[in-house]
PyMOL Python script that loads the backbone (N, CA, C, O; Angstrom):
from pymol import cmd

cmd.read_pdbstr("""\
ATOM      1  N   MET A   1     -62.247  46.447  34.178  1.00  0.00           N
ATOM      2  CA  MET A   1     -62.593  47.233  35.338  1.00  0.00           C
ATOM      3  C   MET A   1     -63.535  46.813  36.319  1.00  0.00           C
ATOM      4  O   MET A   1     -63.362  47.292  37.440  1.00  0.00           O
ATOM      5  N   GLU A   2     -64.338  46.156  36.189  1.00  0.00           N
ATOM      6  CA  GLU A   2     -64.956  45.751  37.128  1.00  0.00           C
ATOM      7  C   GLU A   2     -64.452  44.526  37.983  1.00  0.00           C
ATOM      8  O   GLU A   2     -64.854  44.198  39.099  1.00  0.00           O
ATOM      9  N   PHE A   3     -63.528  43.952  37.251  1.00  0.00           N
ATOM     10  CA  PHE A   3     -62.707  42.653  38.120  1.00  0.00           C
ATOM     11  C   PHE A   3     -61.645  43.402  38.756  1.00  0.00           C
ATOM     12  O   PHE A   3     -61.130  42.678  39.608  1.00  0.00           O
ATOM     13  N   VAL A   4     -61.166  44.393  38.715  1.00  0.00           N
ATOM     14  CA  VAL A   4     -60.625  45.413  39.800  1.00  0.00           C
ATOM     15  C   VAL A   4     -61.164  46.046  40.667  1.00  0.00           C
ATOM     16  O   VAL A   4     -60.559  46.586  41.593  1.00  0.00           O
ATOM     17  N   GLN A   5     -62.070  46.064  40.537  1.00  0.00           N
ATOM     18  CA  GLN A   5     -63.084  46.974  41.735  1.00  0.00           C
ATOM     19  C   GLN A   5     -63.877  45.317  42.640  1.00  0.00           C
ATOM     20  O   GLN A   5     -63.621  45.106  43.825  1.00  0.00           O
ATOM     21  N   ILE A   6     -64.586  44.565  42.003  1.00  0.00           N
ATOM     22  CA  ILE A   6     -64.468  43.747  42.897  1.00  0.00           C
ATOM     23  C   ILE A   6     -63.108  42.997  43.597  1.00  0.00           C
ATOM     24  O   ILE A   6     -63.146  42.719  44.795  1.00  0.00           O
ATOM     25  N   ALA A   7     -62.248  42.774  43.013  1.00  0.00           N
ATOM     26  CA  ALA A   7     -60.893  42.557  43.709  1.00  0.00           C
ATOM     27  C   ALA A   7     -60.996  43.176  45.171  1.00  0.00           C
ATOM     28  O   ALA A   7     -61.322  42.604  46.211  1.00  0.00           O
ATOM     29  N   LEU A   8     -60.696  44.259  45.004  1.00  0.00           N
ATOM     30  CA  LEU A   8     -60.471  45.873  46.079  1.00  0.00           C
ATOM     31  C   LEU A   8     -61.644  45.541  47.621  1.00  0.00           C
ATOM     32  O   LEU A   8     -61.638  45.719  48.839  1.00  0.00           O
ATOM     33  N   LEU A   9     -62.525  44.972  46.557  1.00  0.00           N
ATOM     34  CA  LEU A   9     -63.665  45.112  47.127  1.00  0.00           C
ATOM     35  C   LEU A   9     -64.056  43.469  48.450  1.00  0.00           C
ATOM     36  O   LEU A   9     -64.900  43.201  49.305  1.00  0.00           O
ATOM     37  N   LEU A  10     -62.973  42.887  47.918  1.00  0.00           N
ATOM     38  CA  LEU A  10     -62.496  41.507  48.080  1.00  0.00           C
ATOM     39  C   LEU A  10     -62.102  41.458  49.382  1.00  0.00           C
ATOM     40  O   LEU A  10     -62.554  40.994  50.430  1.00  0.00           O
ATOM     41  N   VAL A  11     -60.502  42.460  48.803  1.00  0.00           N
ATOM     42  CA  VAL A  11     -59.632  42.282  49.924  1.00  0.00           C
ATOM     43  C   VAL A  11     -60.082  43.720  51.027  1.00  0.00           C
ATOM     44  O   VAL A  11     -59.438  43.794  52.073  1.00  0.00           O
ATOM     45  N   GLN A  12     -60.669  44.308  50.882  1.00  0.00           N
ATOM     46  CA  GLN A  12     -61.589  45.198  51.928  1.00  0.00           C
ATOM     47  C   GLN A  12     -62.660  44.307  52.241  1.00  0.00           C
ATOM     48  O   GLN A  12     -63.539  44.993  52.762  1.00  0.00           O
ATOM     49  N   MET A  13     -62.999  43.168  52.181  1.00  0.00           N
ATOM     50  CA  MET A  13     -63.836  43.149  53.042  1.00  0.00           C
ATOM     51  C   MET A  13     -62.447  41.648  54.166  1.00  0.00           C
ATOM     52  O   MET A  13     -62.099  41.676  55.346  1.00  0.00           O
ATOM     53  N   VAL A  14     -62.321  41.286  53.769  1.00  0.00           N
ATOM     54  CA  VAL A  14     -60.696  40.443  53.864  1.00  0.00           C
ATOM     55  C   VAL A  14     -59.837  41.074  55.787  1.00  0.00           C
ATOM     56  O   VAL A  14     -59.483  40.668  56.894  1.00  0.00           O
ATOM     57  N   CYS A  15     -59.950  42.228  54.951  1.00  0.00           N
ATOM     58  CA  CYS A  15     -58.921  43.318  56.203  1.00  0.00           C
ATOM     59  C   CYS A  15     -60.030  43.577  56.989  1.00  0.00           C
ATOM     60  O   CYS A  15     -59.945  42.868  57.992  1.00  0.00           O
ATOM     61  N   ALA A  16     -60.882  44.157  57.005  1.00  0.00           N
ATOM     62  CA  ALA A  16     -62.100  44.315  57.915  1.00  0.00           C
ATOM     63  C   ALA A  16     -62.098  43.204  59.024  1.00  0.00           C
ATOM     64  O   ALA A  16     -62.098  43.286  60.252  1.00  0.00           O
ATOM     65  N   VAL A  17     -62.096  42.257  58.260  1.00  0.00           N
ATOM     66  CA  VAL A  17     -62.570  40.840  59.676  1.00  0.00           C
ATOM     67  C   VAL A  17     -61.261  40.363  60.236  1.00  0.00           C
ATOM     68  O   VAL A  17     -61.226  39.840  61.350  1.00  0.00           O
ATOM     69  N   LEU A  18     -59.999  40.553  59.379  1.00  0.00           N
ATOM     70  CA  LEU A  18     -59.117  40.226  60.036  1.00  0.00           C
ATOM     71  C   LEU A  18     -58.836  41.644  61.455  1.00  0.00           C
ATOM     72  O   LEU A  18     -58.638  41.561  62.667  1.00  0.00           O
ATOM     73  N   ALA A  19     -58.926  42.509  60.749  1.00  0.00           N
ATOM     74  CA  ALA A  19     -58.679  43.485  61.849  1.00  0.00           C
ATOM     75  C   ALA A  19     -59.241  43.804  63.049  1.00  0.00           C
ATOM     76  O   ALA A  19     -58.791  44.350  64.056  1.00  0.00           O
ATOM     77  N   LEU A  20     -60.794  43.162  62.622  1.00  0.00           N
ATOM     78  CA  LEU A  20     -61.990  43.259  63.627  1.00  0.00           C
ATOM     79  C   LEU A  20     -61.415  41.784  64.717  1.00  0.00           C
ATOM     80  O   LEU A  20     -61.900  41.789  65.848  1.00  0.00           O
ATOM     81  N   THR A  21     -60.339  40.485  64.341  1.00  0.00           N
ATOM     82  CA  THR A  21     -60.086  39.837  65.003  1.00  0.00           C
ATOM     83  C   THR A  21     -58.908  39.342  65.477  1.00  0.00           C
ATOM     84  O   THR A  21     -58.655  38.370  66.188  1.00  0.00           O
ATOM     85  N   SER A  22     -57.965  40.505  64.759  1.00  0.00           N
ATOM     86  CA  SER A  22     -56.860  40.861  65.039  1.00  0.00           C
ATOM     87  C   SER A  22     -56.462  40.476  67.166  1.00  0.00           C
ATOM     88  O   SER A  22     -57.308  40.585  68.054  1.00  0.00           O
ATOM     89  N   ARG A  23     -55.203  40.120  67.333  1.00  0.00           N
ATOM     90  CA  ARG A  23     -54.972  40.344  69.025  1.00  0.00           C
ATOM     91  C   ARG A  23     -54.396  41.348  68.944  1.00  0.00           C
ATOM     92  O   ARG A  23     -54.887  42.319  69.519  1.00  0.00           O
ATOM     93  N   ASP A  24     -53.129  41.507  68.198  1.00  0.00           N
ATOM     94  CA  ASP A  24     -52.042  42.746  68.209  1.00  0.00           C
ATOM     95  C   ASP A  24     -52.800  44.115  67.554  1.00  0.00           C
ATOM     96  O   ASP A  24     -53.496  44.206  66.542  1.00  0.00           O
ATOM     97  N   LEU A  25     -52.427  45.036  68.436  1.00  0.00           N
ATOM     98  CA  LEU A  25     -52.768  46.381  67.908  1.00  0.00           C
ATOM     99  C   LEU A  25     -52.514  47.010  66.836  1.00  0.00           C
ATOM    100  O   LEU A  25     -53.293  47.497  66.017  1.00  0.00           O
ATOM    101  N   MET A  26     -51.059  46.983  66.868  1.00  0.00           N
ATOM    102  CA  MET A  26     -50.486  47.323  65.645  1.00  0.00           C
ATOM    103  C   MET A  26     -50.637  46.636  63.740  1.00  0.00           C
ATOM    104  O   MET A  26     -50.389  47.018  62.596  1.00  0.00           O
ATOM    105  N   VAL A  27     -51.377  45.067  64.686  1.00  0.00           N
ATOM    106  CA  VAL A  27     -51.462  44.299  63.127  1.00  0.00           C
ATOM    107  C   VAL A  27     -53.069  44.802  62.555  1.00  0.00           C
ATOM    108  O   VAL A  27     -53.251  44.789  61.337  1.00  0.00           O
ATOM    109  N   ALA A  28     -54.097  45.197  63.389  1.00  0.00           N
ATOM    110  CA  ALA A  28     -54.785  46.227  63.114  1.00  0.00           C
ATOM    111  C   ALA A  28     -55.030  47.479  62.496  1.00  0.00           C
ATOM    112  O   ALA A  28     -55.739  47.825  61.551  1.00  0.00           O
ATOM    113  N   VAL A  29     -54.347  48.007  63.183  1.00  0.00           N
ATOM    114  CA  VAL A  29     -54.052  49.471  62.427  1.00  0.00           C
ATOM    115  C   VAL A  29     -53.718  49.352  61.108  1.00  0.00           C
ATOM    116  O   VAL A  29     -54.446  49.822  60.233  1.00  0.00           O
ATOM    117  N   ILE A  30     -52.264  48.530  60.759  1.00  0.00           N
ATOM    118  CA  ILE A  30     -51.877  48.463  59.107  1.00  0.00           C
ATOM    119  C   ILE A  30     -53.509  48.021  58.229  1.00  0.00           C
ATOM    120  O   ILE A  30     -53.958  48.622  57.253  1.00  0.00           O
ATOM    121  N   LEU A  31     -54.172  46.774  58.955  1.00  0.00           N
ATOM    122  CA  LEU A  31     -54.989  46.159  58.197  1.00  0.00           C
ATOM    123  C   LEU A  31     -56.237  47.639  58.273  1.00  0.00           C
ATOM    124  O   LEU A  31     -57.042  47.628  57.342  1.00  0.00           O
ATOM    125  N   PHE A  32     -56.317  48.259  58.810  1.00  0.00           N
ATOM    126  CA  PHE A  32     -57.016  49.842  58.682  1.00  0.00           C
ATOM    127  C   PHE A  32     -56.415  50.166  57.875  1.00  0.00           C
ATOM    128  O   PHE A  32     -57.021  50.106  56.805  1.00  0.00           O
ATOM    129  N   ALA A  33     -55.054  50.655  57.782  1.00  0.00           N
ATOM    130  CA  ALA A  33     -54.924  51.494  56.650  1.00  0.00           C
ATOM    131  C   ALA A  33     -54.936  50.725  55.013  1.00  0.00           C
ATOM    132  O   ALA A  33     -55.063  51.280  53.921  1.00  0.00           O
ATOM    133  N   ALA A  34     -54.761  49.323  55.318  1.00  0.00           N
ATOM    134  CA  ALA A  34     -55.067  48.645  53.879  1.00  0.00           C
ATOM    135  C   ALA A  34     -56.363  48.616  53.194  1.00  0.00           C
ATOM    136  O   ALA A  34     -56.625  48.622  51.991  1.00  0.00           O
ATOM    137  N   PHE A  35     -57.293  48.575  54.476  1.00  0.00           N
ATOM    138  CA  PHE A  35     -58.782  49.102  53.979  1.00  0.00           C
ATOM    139  C   PHE A  35     -58.674  50.414  53.354  1.00  0.00           C
ATOM    140  O   PHE A  35     -59.054  50.705  52.220  1.00  0.00           O
ATOM    141  N   SER A  36     -58.190  51.075  54.097  1.00  0.00           N
ATOM    142  CA  SER A  36     -58.134  52.871  53.773  1.00  0.00           C
ATOM    143  C   SER A  36     -58.110  52.804  52.515  1.00  0.00           C
ATOM    144  O   SER A  36     -59.098  53.006  51.809  1.00  0.00           O
ATOM    145  N   PHE A  37     -56.927  52.500  52.081  1.00  0.00           N
ATOM    146  CA  PHE A  37     -55.630  52.496  50.778  1.00  0.00           C
ATOM    147  C   PHE A  37     -57.071  51.904  49.657  1.00  0.00           C
ATOM    148  O   PHE A  37     -57.677  52.433  48.725  1.00  0.00           O
ATOM    149  N   CYS A  38     -57.144  50.861  50.202  1.00  0.00           N
ATOM    150  CA  CYS A  38     -58.249  50.144  49.058  1.00  0.00           C
ATOM    151  C   CYS A  38     -59.463  50.894  48.627  1.00  0.00           C
ATOM    152  O   CYS A  38     -59.934  50.993  47.494  1.00  0.00           O
ATOM    153  N   SER A  39     -59.927  51.466  49.888  1.00  0.00           N
ATOM    154  CA  SER A  39     -61.136  52.566  50.171  1.00  0.00           C
ATOM    155  C   SER A  39     -61.447  53.353  48.985  1.00  0.00           C
ATOM    156  O   SER A  39     -62.427  53.354  48.240  1.00  0.00           O
ATOM    157  N   ALA A  40     -59.590  54.502  49.007  1.00  0.00           N
ATOM    158  CA  ALA A  40     -59.079  55.174  48.215  1.00  0.00           C
ATOM    159  C   ALA A  40     -59.384  54.895  46.594  1.00  0.00           C
ATOM    160  O   ALA A  40     -60.159  55.619  45.969  1.00  0.00           O
ATOM    161  N   LEU A  41     -58.650  53.704  45.951  1.00  0.00           N
ATOM    162  CA  LEU A  41     -58.505  53.570  45.064  1.00  0.00           C
ATOM    163  C   LEU A  41     -59.556  53.059  44.311  1.00  0.00           C
ATOM    164  O   LEU A  41     -59.503  52.901  43.092  1.00  0.00           O
ATOM    165  N   LEU A  42     -60.988  52.667  45.373  1.00  0.00           N
ATOM    166  CA  LEU A  42     -62.241  52.377  44.962  1.00  0.00           C
ATOM    167  C   LEU A  42     -62.925  53.505  44.653  1.00  0.00           C
ATOM    168  O   LEU A  42     -63.660  53.341  43.679  1.00  0.00           O
ATOM    169  N   PHE A  43     -62.957  54.805  45.220  1.00  0.00           N
ATOM    170  CA  PHE A  43     -63.165  55.805  45.027  1.00  0.00           C
ATOM    171  C   PHE A  43     -63.059  56.288  44.077  1.00  0.00           C
ATOM    172  O   PHE A  43     -63.996  56.409  43.288  1.00  0.00           O
ATOM    173  N   ALA A  44     -61.867  56.717  43.867  1.00  0.00           N
ATOM    174  CA  ALA A  44     -60.885  57.087  42.628  1.00  0.00           C
ATOM    175  C   ALA A  44     -61.442  56.149  40.922  1.00  0.00           C
ATOM    176  O   ALA A  44     -61.671  56.709  39.850  1.00  0.00           O
ATOM    177  N   MET A  45     -61.508  54.897  41.165  1.00  0.00           N
ATOM    178  CA  MET A  45     -62.238  53.968  40.420  1.00  0.00           C
ATOM    179  C   MET A  45     -63.649  54.636  39.437  1.00  0.00           C
ATOM    180  O   MET A  45     -63.997  54.624  38.256  1.00  0.00           O
ATOM    181  N   MET A  46     -64.230  55.268  40.927  1.00  0.00           N
ATOM    182  CA  MET A  46     -65.228  55.067  40.194  1.00  0.00           C
ATOM    183  C   MET A  46     -65.843  56.357  40.372  1.00  0.00           C
ATOM    184  O   MET A  46     -66.955  56.699  40.775  1.00  0.00           O
ATOM    185  N   GLY A  47     -64.624  57.112  39.882  1.00  0.00           N
ATOM    186  CA  GLY A  47     -65.247  58.583  39.607  1.00  0.00           C
ATOM    187  C   GLY A  47     -65.443  59.650  40.758  1.00  0.00           C
ATOM    188  O   GLY A  47     -66.305  60.467  40.433  1.00  0.00           O
ATOM    189  N   ALA A  48     -64.923  59.874  41.953  1.00  0.00           N
ATOM    190  CA  ALA A  48     -65.052  60.294  42.814  1.00  0.00           C
ATOM    191  C   ALA A  48     -63.824  60.483  43.502  1.00  0.00           C
ATOM    192  O   ALA A  48     -63.525  60.202  44.663  1.00  0.00           O
ATOM    193  N   VAL A  49     -63.053  61.095  42.439  1.00  0.00           N
ATOM    194  CA  VAL A  49     -61.588  61.495  42.830  1.00  0.00           C
ATOM    195  C   VAL A  49     -61.499  62.479  43.892  1.00  0.00           C
ATOM    196  O   VAL A  49     -60.398  62.530  44.441  1.00  0.00           O
ATOM    197  N   ASP A  50     -62.297  63.187  44.268  1.00  0.00           N
ATOM    198  CA  ASP A  50     -62.541  64.376  45.305  1.00  0.00           C
ATOM    199  C   ASP A  50     -62.817  63.245  46.410  1.00  0.00           C
ATOM    200  O   ASP A  50     -61.866  63.358  47.183  1.00  0.00           O
ATOM    201  N   VAL A  51     -63.787  62.037  46.945  1.00  0.00           N
ATOM    202  CA  VAL A  51     -63.694  61.295  47.918  1.00  0.00           C
ATOM    203  C   VAL A  51     -62.766  60.908  48.332  1.00  0.00           C
ATOM    204  O   VAL A  51     -62.356  61.093  49.478  1.00  0.00           O
ATOM    205  N   GLY A  52     -62.045  60.046  47.135  1.00  0.00           N
ATOM    206  CA  GLY A  52     -61.034  59.047  47.381  1.00  0.00           C
ATOM    207  C   GLY A  52     -59.756  59.867  47.198  1.00  0.00           C
ATOM    208  O   GLY A  52     -59.203  59.408  46.199  1.00  0.00           O
ATOM    209  N   PHE A  53     -58.998  60.922  47.733  1.00  0.00           N
ATOM    210  CA  PHE A  53     -58.237  61.759  48.337  1.00  0.00           C
ATOM    211  C   PHE A  53     -58.628  61.744  48.858  1.00  0.00           C
ATOM    212  O   PHE A  53     -58.183  60.821  49.541  1.00  0.00           O
ATOM    213  N   THR A  54     -59.965  62.424  49.651  1.00  0.00           N
ATOM    214  CA  THR A  54     -60.444  62.966  51.079  1.00  0.00           C
ATOM    215  C   THR A  54     -59.654  61.650  52.187  1.00  0.00           C
ATOM    216  O   THR A  54     -58.683  61.796  52.929  1.00  0.00           O
ATOM    217  N   GLU A  55     -60.598  60.236  51.913  1.00  0.00           N
ATOM    218  CA  GLU A  55     -60.636  59.013  51.802  1.00  0.00           C
ATOM    219  C   GLU A  55     -59.389  58.816  52.469  1.00  0.00           C
ATOM    220  O   GLU A  55     -59.416  58.671  53.691  1.00  0.00           O
ATOM    221  N   ALA A  56     -57.577  58.770  51.457  1.00  0.00           N
ATOM    222  CA  ALA A  56     -56.422  58.477  51.718  1.00  0.00           C
ATOM    223  C   ALA A  56     -55.729  59.658  52.627  1.00  0.00           C
ATOM    224  O   ALA A  56     -54.675  59.303  53.154  1.00  0.00           O
ATOM    225  N   ILE A  57     -56.169  61.067  52.907  1.00  0.00           N
ATOM    226  CA  ILE A  57     -55.381  62.026  54.276  1.00  0.00           C
ATOM    227  C   ILE A  57     -56.186  61.423  55.287  1.00  0.00           C
ATOM    228  O   ILE A  57     -55.780  61.009  56.373  1.00  0.00           O
ATOM    229  N   ILE A  58     -57.307  61.402  54.873  1.00  0.00           N
ATOM    230  CA  ILE A  58     -57.699  61.034  56.091  1.00  0.00           C
ATOM    231  C   ILE A  58     -57.611  59.395  57.335  1.00  0.00           C
ATOM    232  O   ILE A  58     -57.655  59.156  58.542  1.00  0.00           O
ATOM    233  N   GLY A  59     -57.541  59.029  56.683  1.00  0.00           N
ATOM    234  CA  GLY A  59     -56.912  57.613  56.470  1.00  0.00           C
ATOM    235  C   GLY A  59     -55.325  57.395  56.403  1.00  0.00           C
ATOM    236  O   GLY A  59     -55.017  56.241  56.702  1.00  0.00           O
ATOM    237  N   THR A  60     -54.407  58.102  56.131  1.00  0.00           N
ATOM    238  CA  THR A  60     -53.384  58.327  56.347  1.00  0.00           C
ATOM    239  C   THR A  60     -52.779  59.156  57.996  1.00  0.00           C
ATOM    240  O   THR A  60     -51.733  59.056  58.637  1.00  0.00           O
ATOM    241  N   ALA A  61     -54.386  60.158  58.236  1.00  0.00           N
ATOM    242  CA  ALA A  61     -53.390  60.971  59.531  1.00  0.00           C
ATOM    243  C   ALA A  61     -54.284  59.880  60.404  1.00  0.00           C
ATOM    244  O   ALA A  61     -53.492  59.498  61.265  1.00  0.00           O
ATOM    245  N   THR A  62     -55.150  59.406  60.544  1.00  0.00           N
ATOM    246  CA  THR A  62     -55.512  58.638  61.613  1.00  0.00           C
ATOM    247  C   THR A  62     -54.988  57.345  61.578  1.00  0.00           C
ATOM    248  O   THR A  62     -55.339  56.853  62.650  1.00  0.00           O
ATOM    249  N   THR A  63     -54.127  56.230  60.739  1.00  0.00           N
ATOM    250  CA  THR A  63     -53.278  55.988  60.987  1.00  0.00           C
ATOM    251  C   THR A  63     -51.959  56.133  61.674  1.00  0.00           C
ATOM    252  O   THR A  63     -51.538  55.318  62.494  1.00  0.00           O
ATOM    253  N   LEU A  64     -51.348  57.183  61.308  1.00  0.00           N
ATOM    254  CA  LEU A  64     -50.758  57.660  61.835  1.00  0.00           C
ATOM    255  C   LEU A  64     -51.085  57.978  63.330  1.00  0.00           C
ATOM    256  O   LEU A  64     -50.551  57.514  64.337  1.00  0.00           O
ATOM    257  N   PHE A  65     -52.119  58.909  63.217  1.00  0.00           N
ATOM    258  CA  PHE A  65     -52.409  58.941  64.766  1.00  0.00           C
ATOM    259  C   PHE A  65     -52.889  57.193  65.665  1.00  0.00           C
ATOM    260  O   PHE A  65     -52.859  57.217  66.895  1.00  0.00           O
ATOM    261  N   TYR A  66     -53.121  56.409  65.259  1.00  0.00           N
ATOM    262  CA  TYR A  66     -52.922  55.529  65.951  1.00  0.00           C
ATOM    263  C   TYR A  66     -51.391  54.830  66.013  1.00  0.00           C
ATOM    264  O   TYR A  66     -50.995  54.487  67.127  1.00  0.00           O
ATOM    265  N   VAL A  67     -50.716  54.660  65.112  1.00  0.00           N
ATOM    266  CA  VAL A  67     -49.118  54.601  65.429  1.00  0.00           C
ATOM    267  C   VAL A  67     -49.036  54.680  66.762  1.00  0.00           C
ATOM    268  O   VAL A  67     -48.927  53.757  67.569  1.00  0.00           O
ATOM    269  N   ALA A  68     -49.120  56.356  67.035  1.00  0.00           N
ATOM    270  CA  ALA A  68     -48.449  56.995  67.985  1.00  0.00           C
ATOM    271  C   ALA A  68     -48.674  56.768  69.151  1.00  0.00           C
ATOM    272  O   ALA A  68     -47.795  56.520  69.976  1.00  0.00           O
ATOM    273  N   VAL A  69     -50.536  56.850  69.509  1.00  0.00           N
ATOM    274  CA  VAL A  69     -50.422  56.285  70.382  1.00  0.00           C
ATOM    275  C   VAL A  69     -50.347  54.942  71.411  1.00  0.00           C
ATOM    276  O   VAL A  69     -50.452  54.846  72.633  1.00  0.00           O
ATOM    277  N   ILE A  70     -50.078  53.798  70.174  1.00  0.00           N
ATOM    278  CA  ILE A  70     -49.760  52.255  70.563  1.00  0.00           C
ATOM    279  C   ILE A  70     -48.096  52.512  70.751  1.00  0.00           C
ATOM    280  O   ILE A  70     -47.420  51.812  71.505  1.00  0.00           O
ATOM    281  N   TYR A  71     -47.601  53.508  70.032  1.00  0.00           N
ATOM    282  CA  TYR A  71     -46.733  53.470  70.431  1.00  0.00           C
ATOM    283  C   TYR A  71     -46.040  53.961  72.502  1.00  0.00           C
ATOM    284  O   TYR A  71     -45.282  53.485  73.347  1.00  0.00           O
ATOM    285  N   ARG A  72     -46.871  55.032  72.349  1.00  0.00           N
ATOM    286  CA  ARG A  72     -47.012  55.877  73.641  1.00  0.00           C
ATOM    287  C   ARG A  72     -47.677  54.739  74.829  1.00  0.00           C
ATOM    288  O   ARG A  72     -47.050  54.386  75.827  1.00  0.00           O
ATOM    289  N   VAL A  73     -48.658  54.407  74.582  1.00  0.00           N
ATOM    290  CA  VAL A  73     -49.072  52.873  75.586  1.00  0.00           C
ATOM    291  C   VAL A  73     -48.384  51.878  75.113  1.00  0.00           C
ATOM    292  O   VAL A  73     -47.984  51.715  73.960  1.00  0.00           O
ATOM    293  N   GLU A  74     -48.209  50.991  76.341  1.00  0.00           N
ATOM    294  CA  GLU A  74     -47.356  49.561  76.873  1.00  0.00           C
ATOM    295  C   GLU A  74     -48.296  48.623  76.050  1.00  0.00           C
ATOM    296  O   GLU A  74     -49.413  48.276  76.434  1.00  0.00           O
ATOM    297  N   ARG A  75     -47.807  48.315  75.063  1.00  0.00           N
ATOM    298  CA  ARG A  75     -48.279  46.581  74.580  1.00  0.00           C
ATOM    299  C   ARG A  75     -48.155  45.589  74.886  1.00  0.00           C
ATOM    300  O   ARG A  75     -47.036  45.164  75.172  1.00  0.00           O
ATOM    301  N   ARG A  76     -49.535  44.634  74.964  1.00  0.00           N
ATOM    302  CA  ARG A  76     -48.914  43.076  75.883  1.00  0.00           C
ATOM    303  C   ARG A  76     -50.353  42.673  75.068  1.00  0.00           C
ATOM    304  O   ARG A  76     -51.173  43.421  74.535  1.00  0.00           O
ATOM    305  N   SER A  77     -50.337  41.562  75.156  1.00  0.00           N
ATOM    306  CA  SER A  77     -51.434  40.725  75.245  1.00  0.00           C
ATOM    307  C   SER A  77     -51.886  40.102  76.148  1.00  0.00           C
ATOM    308  O   SER A  77     -51.293  40.168  77.225  1.00  0.00           O
ATOM    309  N   SER A  78     -53.028  39.320  76.041  1.00  0.00           N
ATOM    310  CA  SER A  78     -53.451  38.687  77.642  1.00  0.00           C
ATOM    311  C   SER A  78     -54.144  37.839  77.200  1.00  0.00           C
ATOM    312  O   SER A  78     -55.281  38.119  76.819  1.00  0.00           O
ATOM    313  N   ALA A  79     -53.616  36.487  77.125  1.00  0.00           N
ATOM    314  CA  ALA A  79     -53.748  35.217  76.570  1.00  0.00           C
ATOM    315  C   ALA A  79     -54.144  34.776  77.966  1.00  0.00           C
ATOM    316  O   ALA A  79     -54.428  33.598  78.183  1.00  0.00           O
TER     317      ALA A  79
END
""", "prot")
cmd.dss("prot")
cmd.show_as("cartoon", "prot")
cmd.util.cbc("prot")
cmd.orient("prot")
């Protein structure tokens, strides 16, 4: 069980760094969703099922909101 928790923490760290350094907003939102999903799994594994469930709901809602905003705004890169 500890190996899975450590793997999830590593995935969270990678997702966080990649989301911060991403130049594409949609990629950053997808990485944020992956980070949120890993957080929900980690909370559930640690026995805080209510916190994991709340994280899953809030993560899904914010991800859907961000995707809706991105589609309403013109996407372009300033290279």
